[in-house]
N, C-alpha and C positions, 0 to 999 in steps of 0.2 A: 192403588196401593189399598192392602186390605185394612179394615180398622178393626181392633180392638172391640168398639162397640159402635153402632150406628151413628154416624158424624157426617154433617154436610159442610163438606170442606168451605164452600163459599159463606160461610156464616163463622167460622171459626175467627176468634180474637186472641192473641198472646200477649200477656202483661207481663213487662219486667219490671226492673226495678227503675230504670232510666228512659227505656225505650217501650213502644207498643206496635206491635205487628197487627194491621188489619188489612182485610183483603183487598186486592189494586183495584182501583176503579177510574172512570172516567175524569174525575175530581180532580186527579193527579196526572192528567195527560200533558197539560203546559210545564209543570215544573220538571217532570220525567223528560221532556224532551230539552229543556233548557238546561239540567244538570248532566246528562248522559253525554257528554263529549267526547271529543278524540283523546283527552287527557286520562279520563275515566277509561275508555275501553283499550287504550294502546297495551295493554298485557291480557286482555280478554279475548273469548271467541267471536261476541258479537260486534259488530260495527257500529259506529254513531250514525243516528237516523239522521236523513236529509230532509227530511219531512215530518210534520205532526201524523201525517197518518199512519206512518209506519208505527208510531207510538198508540195510536188507536187500535191497529190491528194486533199489535202485541197485547194489550188490554184486553181485548176481545176473546182473542185464544187463551189467554191464560183465564180467563173468566169460564170459556167453556170447560177446557181441563180441569179446573175446581170444580164443576158440576158434576162431570165425571168421575169425580175423586181420582184422577189420575196424578193431579200437580197440586200444590199450593203456592200462591205468588201473593206477597205482602208487599205493603209500603210500611217502611220503617218510619215511626212517628217519635219526638222528642215527647215524654209523657209529661213534661215542665209547662212546656209552651206550643206543642203540636204542631212544631216546626216539621217540615219532611227532612229526613235524613238521607233516605235509597230506597234501595227494594233489594229483596232477599224471598228465596224461594226453596222448598223441596220438590224434585220433579220425578216423578215414578216412571217416565218413559226415560230409554227405552224399556228398563228392567225394574218390575214393583218392588221386587226383591232387595234391590242395589238402589235406593233412591238417591238424589245427586243434590246436594246442597249447594247454591249459590248465592252471591251477595255482591252490591256495589254500594255504595255511600259516595254523595255529591263530597265535591272537593273540601268543602268548606266542614265537614262532619270529619274529615283526617284526622287520626291522632288522638282520638276522645275514647277511643274504645267500645264505641255504638256497635260497630261491626262485630266485633267477639261478644257484646250482651247478645246481639239480634240472631247470630246463629248460635250461640247456646241455648237460648230460650226455646227456640224451632227445634233445636236436636232434643232438648228435656221433653218437650211436647210430642215429638213425634214416639221418642222412647214410650213414653205411656200412652200414647193413643193408635200406634199402628203396627203393624206385624211384617218384619223385613229381618235380611240376615246381617244387613250392615248397609250406613251410608258414605256416599262419595263426596269427596270434595277436591274437586280439581282446580289447579290454579298454576299460574306460569311461577318456572322455578324461583325468577328475579322478583316476584312479589311478595316480598319477606312479611308484609302486614298482613296479608291472606295467608301466607303459610304461618304465619304465630297465631291465626284464628282455629286452624285445622291441629297445630300443636298443642294447643291450650286445652282442646277438647281429648286431646291422646290419640290424635289421630295418627297412624303409621302408614307413610309411603309403602303402596303395594303395586302400582303402577308408573312408569315412566315413558315420555316418548313425544314427537313431536305432533303438533296439532295445529293446521292451518287455520289463522283467524278469517271470518267473513270479509276482512280488507284486505288478506292476502299475506297477512304477516305471519311469519313463523312462531309459533310459541312452543316453549320448551315445557311441556304440562308433566307435573308430578300431580300426582291423584292420592290423595288420603284415603284411609279406610278409618274409618270411625263407627264404634261399636254402641 
């Protein structure tokens, strides 16, 4: 992704009112493995990891992409307690002109609008620091909380279709355009 001024993605931290986004690291591998469950992934493309090494590989790949300034992958922390809440990112592959927003929260964090705040501060940061046409926020049609996040950011559906998840489920994807 092109930046407006020189930025090292691997050193970016974004602060919100209730949440903080910090670059993903091995420090969070155990909690990610514990919290990225079948229940969490049921309406997502990724599948539930079966071994912690899959999480370490995801973190290594994420860090490599941040070093190359193609992706931003963050751990979401509660500002008051430093509690791990989930993971979010902005992914410039396959198209840096249309980066993809993504998020998941651990079950315990659902219903508190932490996801809404995390994606909002990430989108705001991207608008201020990156050059792109628009952001894409894909989610399953039945994932109402996730759709609410996109709609709160004035996202408009511009593409729909079926997507096969990594676990073989068919998802009814709606992709929002966020300017």
